[in-house]
C-alpha positions as CSV (number, residue, x, y, z in Angstrom):
1,D,-0.3,5.0,93.7
2,V,-0.5,5.2,89.9
3,L,-2.8,8.0,88.8
4,S,-5.6,6.8,86.5
5,C,-7.8,9.1,84.3
6,Q,-11.3,8.5,82.9
7,E,-12.0,8.1,79.2
8,G,-11.1,11.3,77.2
9,F,-8.3,12.3,79.5
10,F,-4.5,11.6,79.8
11,V,-2.0,11.7,82.6
12,E,0.5,14.6,82.7
13,G,2.6,14.8,85.8
14,Y,0.1,14.4,88.7
15,A,-3.0,15.6,86.8
16,C,-5.5,14.4,84.3
17,K,-5.7,16.6,81.2
18,E,-8.4,16.4,78.5
19,C,-7.7,14.8,75.1
20,A,-8.6,16.5,71.9
21,E,-12.3,16.7,71.0
22,G,-13.7,13.3,70.1
23,C,-10.7,11.3,71.4
24,G,-11.2,8.6,74.0
25,M,-7.6,7.6,74.6
26,C,-4.6,9.8,73.8
27,S,-0.9,10.6,74.7
28,G,-1.4,14.3,74.5
29,S,-3.8,17.1,73.9
30,G,-3.1,17.4,70.2
31,A,-5.7,16.0,67.7
32,S,-2.9,14.0,66.0
33,E,-1.9,12.4,69.4
34,C,-5.1,10.4,69.7
35,R,-4.8,6.6,70.1
36,Q,-8.5,5.7,70.0
37,C,-11.7,7.7,69.3
38,R,-14.7,8.0,71.6
39,K,-17.8,6.0,70.9
40,G,-19.9,7.8,68.2
41,W,-16.8,9.4,66.7
42,F,-14.7,7.9,63.8
43,E,-11.1,7.6,62.8
44,L,-10.3,9.5,59.6
45,D,-7.0,8.3,58.0
46,C,-4.5,10.9,57.2
47,G,-4.6,11.8,53.6
48,S,-8.3,10.8,53.3
49,G,-10.9,13.5,52.5
50,G,-8.2,16.2,52.5
51,N,-7.0,15.4,56.0
52,E,-3.3,15.9,56.8
53,C,-1.9,15.0,60.3
54,T,1.2,14.1,62.3
55,G,1.8,13.0,65.9
56,D,2.4,10.2,68.4
57,N,-0.1,8.0,66.6
58,G,2.3,8.0,63.6
59,G,0.2,10.6,61.8
60,K,-2.3,7.9,60.9
61,F,-5.7,9.4,61.8
62,V,-7.7,12.1,63.6
63,C,-11.2,11.8,65.2
64,V,-14.2,13.2,63.5
65,E,-17.9,13.2,64.5
66,G,-19.0,13.1,60.9
67,C,-17.1,11.7,58.0
68,P,-16.4,14.0,55.0
69,Q,-18.0,13.9,51.5
70,G,-17.2,10.6,49.9
71,Y,-16.8,8.6,53.2
72,Y,-19.2,7.0,55.7
73,G,-18.9,6.1,59.4
74,D,-18.6,2.4,59.9
75,S,-19.8,1.6,63.5
76,A,-18.3,-1.9,63.4
77,T,-14.7,-0.6,62.9
78,G,-15.1,2.9,64.2
79,K,-13.5,4.2,61.0
80,C,-14.4,6.5,58.1
81,L,-14.5,4.3,55.0
82,K,-14.5,5.5,51.4
83,C,-17.8,5.2,49.4
84,M,-17.8,2.7,46.5
85,S,-18.1,4.1,43.0
86,P,-20.4,5.3,41.5
87,C,-21.5,6.9,44.8
88,S,-20.1,10.3,45.5
89,A,-21.7,10.3,49.0
90,C,-23.1,7.4,51.1
91,S,-24.4,6.3,54.5
92,S,-23.1,2.8,54.3
93,A,-21.2,0.5,51.9
94,T,-24.5,-0.3,50.0
95,A,-26.5,3.0,50.4
96,C,-25.7,5.9,48.2
97,S,-26.9,9.4,49.1
98,D,-25.4,11.2,46.0
99,C,-24.0,10.1,42.7
100,E,-21.1,10.8,40.4
101,G,-21.3,12.6,37.1
102,N,-24.7,12.5,35.3
103,L,-26.1,9.6,37.2
104,F,-29.5,9.7,39.1
105,L,-30.0,8.6,42.8
106,H,-32.8,6.1,43.0
107,L,-34.3,6.9,46.4
108,N,-36.1,3.5,46.8
109,S,-32.9,1.5,46.5
110,S,-30.2,4.1,47.4
111,T,-28.4,3.2,44.2
112,C,-27.0,5.2,41.3
113,V,-28.7,4.7,37.9
114,S,-28.2,6.1,34.4
115,H,-32.0,6.5,33.8
116,C,-34.9,6.6,36.2
117,P,-36.8,3.3,36.0
118,E,-40.5,3.0,35.1
119,N,-43.0,4.6,37.5
120,T,-40.4,7.1,38.7
121,Y,-39.5,10.6,37.6
122,S,-36.3,12.6,37.8
123,T,-36.1,15.8,39.9
124,D,-33.9,18.9,39.6
125,E,-31.8,17.4,42.3
126,R,-31.1,14.4,40.0
127,T,-33.1,11.9,42.1
128,C,-35.6,9.3,40.9
129,T,-39.0,9.7,42.8
130,N,-42.0,7.5,42.6
131,C,-44.9,8.5,40.4
132,A,-48.3,8.9,42.0
133,I,-50.0,6.8,39.2
134,T,-49.6,3.2,38.3
135,G,-48.7,1.6,35.0
136,N,-46.0,2.8,32.4
137,A,-45.2,6.4,33.3
138,L,-42.6,9.0,32.3
139,A,-40.7,11.5,34.4
140,T,-41.2,15.3,34.0
141,G,-39.4,18.3,35.5
142,S,-42.6,19.3,37.3
143,Q,-42.5,16.2,39.6
144,S,-45.6,14.8,38.0
145,C,-46.2,11.8,35.7
146,Y,-47.9,11.1,32.4
147,R,-48.8,7.7,31.0
148,C,-46.5,6.5,28.2
149,D,-47.7,5.7,24.7
150,P,-49.1,2.1,24.7
151,N,-46.2,1.0,22.4
152,C,-43.6,2.2,25.0
153,K,-42.5,0.2,27.9
154,T,-40.8,3.2,29.3
155,C,-40.5,6.8,28.0
156,D,-38.8,10.1,28.6
157,S,-39.4,13.8,28.0
158,S,-42.8,13.2,26.2
159,A,-45.4,10.5,26.2
160,S,-44.4,9.3,22.7
161,R,-40.6,9.5,23.3
162,C,-40.0,5.8,24.1
163,T,-36.8,4.6,25.9
164,S,-37.8,0.9,25.7
165,C,-40.6,-1.0,23.9
166,Q,-43.2,-3.6,24.6
167,S,-42.2,-7.1,23.4
168,S,-42.2,-7.8,19.7
169,R,-41.5,-4.1,18.9
170,F,-38.1,-2.4,18.3
171,L,-36.9,0.9,19.5
172,F,-35.6,3.4,16.8
173,E,-34.9,7.0,17.5
174,G,-37.5,7.2,20.4
175,T,-40.2,5.3,18.5
176,C,-41.3,1.7,18.8
177,L,-41.7,0.0,15.4
178,D,-42.9,-3.3,14.1
179,H,-39.8,-3.7,11.9
180,C,-36.4,-2.0,11.8
181,P,-36.0,0.5,8.9
182,Q,-33.5,0.4,6.0
183,G,-29.9,0.7,7.1
184,T,-30.5,-0.8,10.6
185,F,-30.8,-4.3,12.1
186,A,-32.7,-5.6,15.2
187,F,-30.6,-6.3,18.3
188,E,-32.0,-6.8,21.8
189,G,-35.2,-4.9,21.2
190,R,-33.5,-2.0,19.4
191,C,-32.7,-1.0,15.8
192,K,-28.9,-0.5,15.5
193,E,-27.1,1.2,12.6
194,C,-25.5,-0.9,9.9
195,A,-21.8,-0.3,9.0
196,F,-21.0,2.7,6.9
197,G,-22.2,2.2,3.3
198,C,-24.6,-0.6,4.1
199,S,-28.3,-0.2,3.3
200,S,-29.2,-3.6,4.9
201,C,-27.2,-5.9,7.1
202,R,-27.2,-8.8,9.6
203,S,-25.0,-7.0,12.2
204,S,-23.0,-3.9,12.8
205,S,-19.9,-5.6,11.3
206,A,-18.7,-4.2,8.0
207,Q,-18.4,-7.8,6.8
208,D,-22.2,-8.4,7.3
209,C,-23.7,-6.1,4.7
210,T,-26.5,-7.7,2.6
211,S,-26.9,-4.7,0.3
212,C,-25.2,-1.3,-0.2
213,K,-26.3,2.3,-0.3
214,Y,-26.2,4.2,-3.6
215,G,-22.7,5.2,-4.3
216,F,-21.3,2.1,-2.6
217,E,-20.6,-1.4,-4.0
218,K,-19.9,-4.8,-2.4
219,G,-16.5,-6.4,-3.0
220,E,-16.3,-9.5,-5.2
221,A,-15.1,-11.7,-2.4
222,S,-16.7,-10.1,0.7
223,N,-19.9,-8.5,2.0
224,T,-18.2,-5.2,2.7
225,C,-19.6,-2.1,1.0
226,H,-16.8,0.2,-0.3
227,D,-17.2,3.8,-1.4
228,C,-17.3,4.2,-5.1
229,L,-15.8,7.7,-4.9
230,T,-14.0,9.2,-2.0
231,P,-14.5,11.6,-0.3
232,S,-18.1,10.4,0.2
233,Q,-19.4,14.0,0.5
234,E,-18.4,17.5,-0.5
235,I,-15.1,19.0,1.0
236,V,-14.7,22.8,1.1
237,Q,-11.9,23.4,3.6
238,T,-10.3,26.5,5.0
239,T,-6.8,25.1,5.1
240,L,-4.4,24.8,2.1
241,E,-3.8,21.1,2.4
242,P,-4.2,19.1,-0.9
243,I,-7.4,17.1,-1.3
244,R,-7.3,13.6,-2.7
245,I,-10.3,12.3,-4.9
246,E,-10.2,8.6,-5.7
247,T,-12.5,6.0,-7.2
248,S,-12.6,2.4,-6.1
249,H,-10.3,0.1,-8.1
250,P,-11.9,-1.0,-10.3
251,Y,-14.7,1.6,-10.2
252,C,-18.4,0.9,-9.7
253,N,-21.0,0.4,-12.4
254,N,-24.3,2.4,-12.7
255,V,-23.3,5.4,-10.6
256,D,-23.7,9.2,-11.3
257,L,-21.8,10.9,-8.5
258,T,-21.0,14.6,-7.9
259,R,-18.6,16.1,-5.3
260,E,-17.9,19.7,-4.6
261,I,-14.2,20.2,-3.8
262,G,-12.4,23.4,-2.9
263,F,-10.8,25.9,-0.5
264,G,-13.6,28.3,0.2
265,D,-13.0,32.0,-0.4
266,Q,-9.3,31.8,-0.3
267,E,-7.3,33.4,-3.2
268,V,-6.1,30.3,-4.8
269,H,-6.3,28.4,-8.1
270,I,-6.4,24.6,-8.1
271,K,-4.0,22.3,-9.9
272,I,-5.6,18.9,-10.9
273,H,-2.9,16.2,-10.8
274,F,-3.7,12.7,-12.1
275,E,-1.7,9.9,-10.5
276,A,-0.2,7.3,-12.9
277,G,-2.5,4.5,-14.1
278,A,-5.7,6.5,-14.5
279,Q,-8.1,4.7,-16.9
280,L,-11.7,4.7,-18.0
281,E,-13.7,2.5,-20.4
282,K,-13.6,4.1,-23.8
283,G,-16.9,5.7,-24.8
284,S,-18.8,4.5,-21.8
285,E,-17.7,6.5,-18.8
286,H,-17.7,10.2,-18.2
287,L,-15.5,12.3,-15.9
288,A,-16.1,16.0,-15.9
289,F,-14.9,19.0,-14.0
290,L,-17.5,21.8,-13.6
291,D,-17.4,25.4,-12.2
292,S,-19.6,26.6,-9.4
293,K,-22.4,27.3,-11.9
294,G,-22.3,23.8,-13.5
295,N,-20.4,24.8,-16.6
296,E,-18.0,22.2,-17.9
297,I,-14.3,23.1,-17.5
298,R,-12.8,19.8,-18.8
299,A,-14.2,16.4,-19.5
300,Y,-12.9,12.9,-20.3
301,E,-15.0,10.3,-22.1
302,D,-12.9,8.2,-24.4
303,E,-9.3,8.9,-23.2
304,N,-7.0,6.8,-21.2
305,T,-4.3,9.5,-21.2
306,F,-4.9,12.2,-18.6
307,Q,-3.0,15.5,-18.4
308,D,-2.7,17.7,-15.3
309,F,-4.3,21.1,-15.6
310,V,-5.2,24.2,-13.5
311,I,-8.7,25.3,-12.6
312,K,-8.7,29.1,-12.2
313,A,-11.1,29.2,-9.2
314,S,-11.0,28.2,-5.5
315,T,-13.7,25.5,-5.8
316,F,-15.0,23.1,-8.5
317,K,-17.4,20.2,-8.9
318,L,-16.4,16.7,-10.1
319,R,-18.9,14.5,-11.8
320,F,-18.3,10.8,-12.4
321,K,-20.8,8.7,-14.4
322,T,-20.5,5.0,-15.4
323,D,-22.7,2.5,-17.3
324,S,-23.6,-1.1,-16.5
325,E,-20.9,-2.8,-18.5
326,G,-17.1,-3.2,-18.3
327,K,-14.9,-1.7,-15.5
328,R,-11.5,-0.2,-15.6
329,F,-9.0,0.9,-12.9
330,G,-10.5,4.3,-12.4
331,F,-8.4,7.3,-11.2
332,A,-6.8,9.0,-8.2
333,I,-6.6,12.8,-8.4
334,T,-5.0,15.3,-6.1
335,A,-6.4,18.9,-6.0
336,I,-3.5,21.1,-5.1
337,P,-4.2,24.7,-4.0
338,I,-1.9,27.3,-5.6
339,K,-1.6,30.6,-3.8
340,L,-1.9,33.5,-6.2
341,D,0.6,36.4,-6.7
342,R,-1.4,39.2,-8.3
343,E,1.3,41.9,-8.2
344,E,2.2,42.9,-11.8
345,E,5.5,44.3,-10.6
346,R,6.6,40.8,-9.9
347,C,6.3,40.0,-13.5
348,N,8.2,43.1,-14.5
349,E,11.0,42.2,-12.1
350,F,11.2,38.7,-13.5
351,A,11.2,39.9,-17.1
352,Q,14.0,42.4,-16.4
353,L,16.5,40.1,-14.8
354,G,19.7,39.7,-16.9
355,N,22.3,37.0,-17.3
356,T,23.4,35.4,-14.0
357,I,26.8,33.8,-13.1
358,F,26.8,31.7,-9.9
359,D,29.8,31.6,-7.7
360,G,30.6,28.4,-5.8
361,L,28.7,25.2,-6.1
362,K,25.5,25.7,-4.2
363,T,22.1,24.7,-5.6
364,Q,20.1,27.7,-7.0
365,I,16.4,28.4,-7.5
366,I,14.9,30.1,-10.6
367,E,11.2,30.9,-10.0
368,T,8.5,32.6,-12.0
369,P,5.7,34.6,-10.5
370,H,2.6,32.5,-9.6
371,P,0.7,32.5,-11.9
372,Y,3.1,33.9,-14.5
373,C,2.2,36.8,-16.8
374,P,0.9,36.9,-20.4
375,N,3.0,38.1,-23.4
376,M,6.4,37.3,-21.9
377,Q,9.5,36.9,-24.1
378,I,12.4,36.1,-21.8
379,R,15.9,34.9,-22.9
380,R,18.9,34.9,-20.5
381,Q,22.0,32.9,-19.7
382,Y,22.7,31.0,-16.5
383,S,26.2,29.7,-15.8
384,F,28.4,28.4,-13.0
385,K,31.8,30.1,-12.7
386,N,33.6,27.1,-11.2
387,P,35.4,25.2,-14.0
388,S,34.9,21.8,-12.3
389,V,31.2,21.8,-13.1
390,R,30.6,19.1,-15.7
391,S,26.8,19.2,-15.9
392,I,23.7,20.8,-14.4
393,R,20.8,18.9,-12.9
394,V,17.4,20.7,-13.4
395,H,14.6,19.7,-11.1
396,F,11.0,21.2,-11.2
397,S,8.9,21.4,-8.0
398,P,5.8,19.2,-8.0
399,E,3.3,22.0,-8.7
400,S,5.2,23.4,-11.7
401,Q,3.2,23.7,-14.9
402,I,2.8,25.9,-18.0
403,E,0.0,26.1,-20.5
404,P,0.3,23.3,-23.2
405,I,1.0,24.3,-26.8
406,H,0.7,28.1,-26.3
407,D,3.5,28.6,-23.8
408,L,7.1,27.4,-24.1
409,L,10.1,26.8,-21.9
410,R,13.4,25.9,-23.7
411,L,16.8,25.1,-22.1
412,T,19.7,24.9,-24.5
413,N,23.5,24.9,-24.7
414,E,26.2,23.7,-27.1
415,F,25.7,20.1,-26.0
416,S,21.9,19.7,-25.8
417,E,18.5,21.2,-26.1
418,K,15.4,20.5,-24.0
419,E,12.0,22.0,-25.0
420,F,8.9,21.9,-22.9
421,A,5.7,22.7,-24.9
422,N,3.2,20.2,-23.7
423,G,2.7,21.8,-20.3
424,I,4.5,19.0,-18.4
425,L,7.9,19.9,-16.9
426,E,10.2,17.0,-16.4
427,D,13.6,16.8,-14.7
428,V,16.6,16.9,-17.0
429,V,20.4,17.0,-16.9
430,L,22.3,19.4,-19.1
431,R,25.9,18.8,-20.0
432,G,28.3,21.6,-19.5
433,N,28.4,24.5,-16.9
434,S,25.9,26.9,-18.5
435,F,22.7,27.0,-20.4
436,E,20.4,29.5,-22.1
437,F,16.9,29.9,-20.6
438,E,14.1,30.9,-22.9
439,F,10.5,31.4,-21.6
440,M,7.7,32.6,-23.9
441,T,4.0,33.0,-23.1
442,D,1.0,34.1,-25.2
443,R,-1.9,36.4,-24.1
444,S,-4.3,33.6,-23.1
445,E,-4.3,31.4,-20.0
446,S,-1.5,31.8,-17.5
447,L,-0.9,28.9,-15.2
448,Y,1.1,28.4,-12.0
449,G,4.5,28.6,-13.6
450,F,7.5,26.8,-12.1
451,Q,10.1,26.6,-9.4
452,M,13.2,25.3,-11.1
453,I,16.0,24.0,-8.9
454,I,19.4,23.7,-10.5
455,T,22.3,21.8,-9.0
456,P,25.8,21.9,-10.4
457,L,27.5,18.5,-10.8
458,V,31.3,18.0,-11.0
459,T,30.8,14.6,-12.7
460,D,28.4,13.4,-15.3
461,F,25.0,12.8,-13.7
462,N,24.9,9.3,-15.2
463,P,28.5,8.5,-16.1
464,R,28.7,6.4,-19.2
465,I,31.6,4.1,-19.8
466,T,31.6,1.1,-22.0
467,C,32.9,-2.3,-20.9
468,A,35.7,-2.1,-23.5
469,Q,36.8,1.3,-22.0
470,F,36.7,-0.1,-18.5
471,K,38.7,-3.2,-19.4
472,A,41.3,-1.1,-21.2
473,F,41.8,1.4,-18.4
474,A,44.9,0.8,-16.3
475,G,44.5,3.5,-13.7
476,T,45.9,7.0,-13.3
477,N,47.9,9.4,-11.1
478,F,46.0,12.3,-9.4
479,A,47.6,15.7,-8.9
480,G,46.5,17.9,-6.0
481,I,44.4,16.9,-3.0
482,Q,40.9,17.2,-4.3
483,P,38.6,14.1,-3.9
484,R,38.3,12.0,-7.1
485,A,35.7,9.6,-8.5
486,L,36.0,5.9,-9.2
487,Y,33.2,3.9,-10.9
488,S,32.3,0.9,-13.0
489,P,29.8,0.7,-15.9
490,H,26.2,0.7,-14.7
491,P,25.3,-2.1,-14.8
492,Y,28.7,-3.7,-15.1
493,C,29.5,-6.4,-17.7
494,N,30.0,-10.2,-17.4
495,N,33.4,-11.9,-17.6
496,L,35.4,-9.0,-16.3
497,D,38.9,-9.4,-14.8
498,T,40.4,-5.9,-14.6
499,Q,43.3,-4.5,-12.6
500,Q,43.9,-0.8,-12.2
501,E,46.4,1.3,-10.2
502,Y,45.7,4.7,-8.7
503,S,48.1,7.2,-7.0
504,F,47.8,10.6,-5.4
505,E,51.1,12.5,-6.0
506,D,50.9,15.2,-3.3
507,P,53.4,14.3,-0.5
508,R,51.1,15.5,2.3
509,I,48.6,12.6,1.7
510,I,48.9,9.8,4.2
511,G,45.7,7.9,3.4
512,I,42.6,7.8,1.3
513,R,39.0,7.5,2.4
514,V,36.8,5.3,0.1
515,E,33.1,6.1,0.2
516,F,30.6,4.1,-2.0
517,G,27.5,5.6,-3.5
518,A,24.0,4.6,-2.4
519,L,23.3,2.4,-5.4
520,S,26.6,0.4,-5.3
521,K,26.0,-3.3,-5.4
522,L,27.6,-6.5,-6.8
523,E,26.3,-10.1,-7.3
524,S,26.8,-11.8,-4.0
525,G,29.2,-14.8,-3.9
526,Q,30.1,-14.6,-7.6
527,D,31.5,-11.2,-8.4
528,F,34.1,-9.4,-6.2
529,L,36.0,-6.1,-5.8
530,K,39.4,-6.1,-4.1
531,F,41.6,-3.2,-3.0
532,S,45.3,-3.8,-2.4
533,Y,47.5,-1.2,-0.6
534,G,50.9,-1.9,0.9
535,D,50.7,-5.3,2.7
536,N,46.9,-4.9,3.2
537,E,43.8,-6.0,1.3
538,R,40.1,-5.2,1.5
539,E,37.8,-7.6,-0.4
540,F,34.1,-7.5,-1.0
541,R,32.3,-10.7,-2.0
542,D,28.8,-10.5,-0.4
543,G,27.5,-7.9,-2.8
544,K,27.5,-5.1,-0.2
545,L,30.2,-2.4,-0.4
546,Q,31.2,-0.7,2.8
547,N,33.2,2.5,3.3
548,F,36.8,2.1,4.5
549,E,40.2,3.9,4.6
550,I,43.4,3.1,2.8
551,S,46.8,3.8,4.4
552,G,49.2,5.4,2.0
553,S,48.6,7.4,-1.2
554,N,48.4,4.6,-3.8
555,F,46.4,1.4,-4.3
556,Q,45.4,-1.3,-6.8
557,V,41.8,-2.3,-7.7
558,L,40.9,-5.8,-9.0
559,F,37.3,-6.3,-10.2
560,H,36.0,-9.8,-11.3
561,S,32.6,-10.8,-12.6
562,D,31.3,-14.1,-13.9
563,S,29.0,-15.0,-16.7
564,A,25.7,-14.9,-14.6
565,V,23.6,-11.9,-13.5
566,T,25.1,-8.4,-13.1
567,F,24.1,-5.5,-10.8
568,Y,24.5,-1.7,-10.8
569,G,28.2,-1.9,-10.0
570,F,29.9,0.7,-7.9
571,S,30.7,4.4,-7.7
572,A,33.0,5.7,-5.0
573,T,34.5,9.0,-3.8
574,L,38.3,8.9,-3.1
575,T,39.0,11.6,-0.5
576,P,42.7,12.2,0.5
577,I,43.6,12.2,4.2
578,L,46.4,14.8,5.0
579,Q,49.1,14.5,7.6
580,D,48.7,18.2,8.5
581,E,45.3,19.7,7.8
582,Q,46.6,23.2,8.5
583,S,48.8,23.0,5.4
584,I,45.7,23.2,3.1
585,E,45.7,26.3,1.1
586,D,42.6,28.0,-0.6
587,S,44.0,26.9,-3.9
588,D,44.0,23.3,-2.8
589,L,40.3,22.9,-2.1
590,D,37.1,24.8,-2.4
591,Q,35.5,23.0,0.5
592,M,36.0,22.4,4.2
593,S,35.2,19.6,6.6
594,C,31.8,18.7,8.0
595,E,32.9,19.9,11.4
596,D,33.6,23.4,10.0
597,F,30.3,23.7,8.1
598,L,27.8,22.0,10.3
599,P,27.6,24.0,13.5
600,S,24.5,23.7,15.7
601,G,22.8,27.1,16.2
602,E,19.9,29.3,15.1
603,Y,19.5,30.7,11.5
604,V,17.1,33.6,10.9
605,F,15.6,34.6,7.5
606,A,14.1,38.1,7.4
607,N,12.7,37.9,3.8
608,L,10.3,35.7,1.9
609,K,12.9,34.0,-0.3
610,A,12.9,30.3,-0.8
611,Q,15.9,28.8,1.0
612,I,18.0,25.7,0.3
613,L,19.2,23.4,3.1
614,E,21.9,21.1,1.9
615,S,24.0,18.4,3.5
616,P,27.5,17.4,2.2
617,H,27.4,14.7,-0.5
618,P,27.9,12.2,0.9
619,Y,27.4,13.4,4.4
620,C,29.8,12.5,7.3
621,N,29.7,9.8,9.9
622,D,29.0,10.4,13.6
623,M,27.2,13.7,13.2
624,D,24.6,15.1,15.7
625,V,23.6,18.5,14.4
626,K,20.9,20.6,16.2
627,Q,19.6,23.7,14.4
628,I,16.7,26.2,14.5
629,Y,15.4,27.8,11.4
630,R,13.2,30.9,11.8
631,F,11.4,33.1,9.2
632,T,10.7,36.4,11.0
633,D,8.2,37.9,8.5
634,T,4.8,38.0,10.3
635,R,3.0,37.0,7.1
636,V,4.6,33.6,7.0
637,R,1.9,31.0,8.0
638,G,3.8,27.9,7.0
639,L,6.8,26.3,5.2
640,R,6.8,23.9,2.3
641,V,9.6,21.4,2.6
642,H,10.5,19.8,-0.8
643,F,13.3,17.3,-1.2
644,L,15.1,16.9,-4.5
645,P,14.8,13.4,-6.0
646,Q,18.4,12.3,-5.3
647,S,18.0,13.0,-1.6
648,H,18.7,9.8,0.4
649,L,19.9,8.7,3.9
650,E,21.2,5.4,5.2
651,S,18.1,3.4,6.2
652,K,17.3,2.7,9.8
653,V,20.5,4.1,11.3
654,D,20.7,7.8,10.1
655,I,17.9,10.1,11.2
656,L,16.6,13.5,10.0
657,K,14.1,15.1,12.5
658,F,11.8,18.1,12.2
659,R,9.9,19.4,15.2
660,T,8.1,22.5,16.4
661,E,9.5,25.1,18.8
662,E,7.3,23.5,21.6
663,G,9.0,20.2,21.0
664,H,6.2,18.4,19.1
665,G,7.3,16.1,16.3
666,I,6.5,17.2,12.7
667,Q,8.4,14.6,10.6
668,I,11.0,12.0,11.4
669,F,12.9,10.3,8.5
670,N,14.8,7.1,9.3
671,K,14.0,4.8,6.4
672,G,16.3,6.3,3.9
673,T,13.7,8.0,1.7
674,L,12.7,11.6,2.2
675,Q,9.2,12.9,1.4
676,D,7.8,16.4,1.0
677,F,5.6,17.9,3.7
678,T,4.4,21.2,5.1
679,I,5.3,22.9,8.4
680,S,2.8,25.1,10.2
681,G,4.2,28.4,11.2
682,G,7.6,30.0,10.4
683,T,9.9,28.2,12.8
684,F,11.2,24.7,13.1
685,H,13.9,22.7,14.8
686,L,16.1,20.3,12.8
687,R,18.3,17.5,14.0
688,F,20.5,15.3,11.8
689,L,22.1,12.2,13.4
690,T,24.4,9.8,11.6
691,N,26.2,6.7,12.9
692,H,29.7,5.5,12.1
693,S,28.9,3.2,9.2
694,Q,27.9,3.9,5.6
695,A,27.2,7.5,4.6
696,E,24.7,8.1,1.7
697,Y,24.2,11.1,-0.7
698,G,22.4,13.2,1.9
699,F,19.8,15.8,1.0
700,I,19.0,19.0,-0.9
701,T,15.9,20.6,0.5
702,V,14.0,23.6,-0.9
703,L,12.3,25.5,1.9
704,T,9.5,27.8,0.6
705,P,7.6,30.2,2.9
706,L,3.8,30.1,2.6
707,I,2.1,33.4,3.5
708,E,-1.2,34.9,4.4
709,D,-1.8,37.6,1.8
710,D,-1.2,37.7,-1.9
711,I,2.6,37.9,-1.7
712,E,4.4,35.4,-3.8
713,L,5.2,32.0,-2.3
714,G,9.0,32.4,-2.0
715,E,10.9,34.9,-4.2
716,N,13.7,34.0,-6.5
717,P,16.8,34.1,-4.3
718,E,18.9,35.3,-7.2
719,K,16.8,38.3,-8.2
720,V,19.6,40.7,-7.6
721,S,21.4,42.1,-10.6
722,N,24.2,43.9,-8.8
723,E,27.2,41.7,-8.4
724,S,28.2,43.0,-5.0
725,E,24.6,42.3,-3.7
726,R,24.8,38.8,-5.1
727,S,28.2,38.2,-3.4
728,E,26.8,39.5,-0.1
729,E,23.8,37.2,-0.4
730,I,26.1,34.2,-1.0
731,E,28.1,35.1,2.1
732,D,24.9,35.5,4.1
733,S,23.7,32.1,2.9
734,R,27.0,30.5,4.0
735,S,26.0,31.2,7.6
736,S,23.3,28.6,7.2
737,S,25.2,25.4,7.8
738,F,23.6,23.1,5.2
739,L,23.8,25.7,2.4
740,V,27.5,25.7,2.4
741,C,28.1,22.0,3.0
742,S,27.2,21.4,-0.6
743,S,30.6,22.8,-1.5
744,F,32.3,19.9,0.3
745,I,31.4,17.1,-2.1
746,L,30.4,18.8,-5.3
747,L,34.0,19.8,-5.9
748,A,35.1,16.3,-4.9
749,L,33.7,14.2,-7.8
750,S,36.1,14.9,-10.6
751,A,35.9,12.0,-13.0
752,F,39.0,10.1,-13.9
753,F,38.0,9.2,-17.4
């Protein structure tokens, strides 16, 4: 006979053994070997309510007498089913016994509500309990009820704190009103806020303003209220990020607005920079800068020419007043914080520096203390030792400024003279490889000073060649293996038909790499440039000029233009390709390949000197450089990254990335142009990726450490007078990959005219 066991037991051998607790049918004594639960017990799926199980039932369920939090026992299916949100506990699919988050359990309906309804009150257990009185009542923590104010339909926390209103009244900030106040509109029994700047409106949309608050004005073709002066309130911040102040364009009539702007108790002065195009109506408008006591620092009433200046305080007030008549463009101002250097010995160090001769071709920084000192009379000579330097580009960082009229900066040499006496410092190119630097200050106001970045150029910055010279030139032979320059007039001339021949005489040269400058462009379809070498030709007719390689050491160039429009023309670098790179001697070249001078790695700076990161010019194709730059001085709180104006990448294909040590992105440049920015902290990761197509100029970046105390923002990196110290510094800087890459191309562009 087959042995048969009653419910809750299973056959093992010739005996009936008991299933796990709560199990009515099983294949073993384990809880996970249950096939069906007893009546009054429920199946709890594995993984539900924290339950984990395995066994002959496939690890699908265990039997429980009571379902866990968030589940209820369904008698129809015999299973534990999950409560529906917003119930956190329930007795059935429609009956909550506890609620999620800040919701209340309404005991009458077993539902979760955001507010207890009328005639109920909320308890400490977050339940809604019926009031003992009838009519409109409010809830209290003492489990008793008070009657609401007659204007309230429902109320909360006090009898007069309405949460909804009787018909024909409108709820506003806990009160029921006959009409909605200024700056709001009626919507479904409530008064809702108008959009920012509106004093009355038809809806919350910014396009539905019917009138504007003071300091705002409606647009001519819309109902939007725009701010007459941004920011719309005072800004006194603790960070050293520049603050922008801007009027609407054109500005508003009939306003008298004041804003306090500043950087708290930080030891800074503030440079006021006017963006181009600033304009007020002559004699009618008033723009004033005031100190903290309301005294006028500078004012503009009848001027349309605005000059930058420095406020010698960490905060100021701006007042802008207009009349009811004509309008002008207005203005946009940037308030730039300038960290102060109050150590007098810095001024003495700067004053005592002597003449400086720079080895190599790397970009250099000449920097005054900030602010500079009174009664300075400085004259010294700066020169580049390399004889291939034809001119020197001088670039001033954006915050650079000296006091107008009273202080003077003069740069002179045998070819040219540039004098700065109006306080504005503009970039300039000096012919030759040296110049005299003269800086004179009086005993009155001292401003920020300047950071002057000088770059040696081996060709003229803007090569000038007439059409007649270009037509008459037949070509030339090049000695040595240094890269050479090839260029047209800029812009080129109409009706050209020129043919020129070029040859490199060194027998080691087996080819020539032709790389066009970023501005190179011809008229498409009409003008063309053709290179012929051996049995090969390379012709450009679509206006775009692409880099390529010539086989052999000589070639011919044919350039044709018609009588229509002309463009910039072309400039190109001709770089020899050698059969045996090992045969290059130091006397041949003063530069090496991108591969040699662009290693990935970490570069550490232990001082507070401004550093220069520089790519080759132009940079190389197929690069992927990953580097870490680290300033170890604990006072460094950030780094200012400033790109010189000529910096440029190939748009959309070449990428320069900056990110934090944690991997967060700081700046990504992939559109060709490079813009200044600030890095928080003293460490960043840099990655430079280029593809195999056109290579542009690259970049020269000035990296200035920003510090916590009153130490200068980046010392002058050439403040050593001892020649051996200077040479050691140059060698140290060569360990930074981009610093030395500048040697690669600056030697290359030796003009052929």
